[in-house]
Each structure stands twice: as structure tokens, then as C-alpha cells.
N, C-alpha and C positions, 0 to 999 in steps of 0.2 A: 265461648270464644276465648282462647288464650294463645300466647305466642308460640307454643310448641306445635300447634297444628297449622301454622302459616306455611304456604307453599307458593312458589312462583306460578304464574298463569300457565295454562297448558300450551305447550309449543314455544314458549318464550326462551327456554333454556335448552341449548343443544350441547352434546358432548363433543369435544374436539377430536379430530382424527389423530390417532397416535401413529406417527410416521416412524419408520425405521425400527420396528419391533419384531422383525422376523418374517419369513416367507408366509407363514400361516395367516398373518394378518391381512395379506393382500397388498400391503404397502411396505414391504421389506425391499431388499435388493438395492435398487438405485434410489429408493425412497422419494419418488415423484420428481427427481431432479434431472432425469434424462441420463445420457451416457457421457461420461468424462467431461473435460473442459473446465474452465475456471469457475463457471457458475455452479458446478456440481460440488465444488470443494467447500470445506468449512472455512470461515474467515474471509470469504470473498466479499469485496465491496467495490462497486464500480465507481470510478472517479466522476465527479460532476462534470458534465459536458463531454463524456466519452462517447464516441460514435462508432464503436466496433472496429477500431483501427483506422477508419477513414479519417482524413485530415479534418479535425473539428472546426466548427464554425468560427470560434474565437481566434483560430490561427489562419483561417482562410481570408478573413476580412482585414483590410489594411488598417494600421494604426495611424492615428493622427493627433495633433495637438500637443501641448506641452503644459505641465503644471509645475510652476516653480515651487521648490520646497520651502523657501524662506519668505514667501509672500505674506505681507501683513494685511489683514482685512480689518478695516476700521468700522466702528459704529458711527454713522453720520448723524450730526445734530445741526440743524439750521439756526441762524440768528433769530428768526421769528419765534422758534421754540424757546430759546434762551430768554427772549423778551417776555414771553408769557410766564415763564418760570420765575423770573426776577420779580415781576409784579405780584405773583401768587405768594411767594415766600417773603417778599419785602426785603431783599438783600441785594447789595451791589457786588458781592464777591461770590462767584460760582466756581466750585471745584468739582473734581470727579466724584468725591463723596456725596456732594449735594445732588448730582445727577443720578447716582446709584440709589440714593434714598428716595428720590422722586420717580423712580422707575424708568428713567430715560436712557440708562446705560447699565451694562452688566459688569461685574468685577473682572471678568476674563477677557473682554474685548476692549482694545484701545479706542479712544474717542477722537473723532476728527470734526472740527467745527467748520461748517460750510457757510457761504455768504448769502444764502437766499433769505429774503425778508429785510426789514428795516429795524435798526436799533434806535431807541429814543433816549436812552440813558447810558451814561458811561459805566460800563461794567468791567470788573476785573475777572477775566475768565482763565481758568487753568484747564488744559487738555493735552492730549498726546500729540495732536497735529492740528494745523489750521490751514485753510485754503488762503490763497493770496487775497482774494476778494474779501474774505472774512476779516483778515488782519487789517486791511485798509478801512473797512467799515467800522471796526471797533476803535481803531486809533483816531479816525476822523472825528468821532464824537467825544473823544477824551477818555476812552477806556484803556485797559491794559491787557496785554496778551502774555500769558505764561505757558511755556511749552515744557512738558514733563520729559 
């Protein structure tokens, strides 16, 4: 047994049909493409969604809705989450860097602090935005709000 006598299994390898190699091959002439038309030409590629000239589905259906180009999507963080974080790291100052380091925010999305939950200690919190209820809850307990 050596590598020079290895062969693929019987019937597993087929030779490809050689198209467009003259009339004698049986596949010359139109080369299995039919007669004329765009599909018989070289370089033809149909557009995605093309329906043979019929008005395509994406143009038949009505458009609706509106997506503002300058909409800012915030990463929400509640007061209860900040309370747990403050006790975990033992700090009274929470910044964006602290939130990113603890996996609560990403570098690319702005953070908004929301007012769900209860704060028990006065924290100094820095974020991109705050809800009105969050500002009231933080300041009521003696904390400080810094907006970026």
C-alpha cells in the first residue's frame, strides 16, 4: 500500500460537461442556453427581486413609517442597578468608565439613568442623560448628578 495507488471510490468522481466546444460535442451552438435573450448572453446577472418585467413586490407594497437619521438610542441603567454596583465596588462616585469596566455599558452607546428602584446612599453619578424621576431620587438622598 502506498500513496501512488490511491484512487477515489468508483462512481464518486464525474467529468464535467464541456459546453460550447463545437457541434461535434453535441453541446455547441447555443450551448444549452436556449435562443437569444438576456439570459443567453455572457455577463448577464438578474437583479435581486426582478420579476421578469412585472412590477416587483417591493414596489407594489405601500411604504410606511419613518426612521429619523439623528435619533439617539441610549443604554438604559436603573437606580437599583447602580445601588448594587456601588455596594459591590464600594465607591460613591460612578462614572461611565466604571459602568464600562463592570460590563453595564459599552463604549459606543450613550447611557441614560432611569428612576426604577430605590437608592439608599448619596451617589455622585455621571452619565449622558437622566430621567426626571432619577434626578429627583438621586438629589433627594443627597447625591449629585453630572451630565456629559
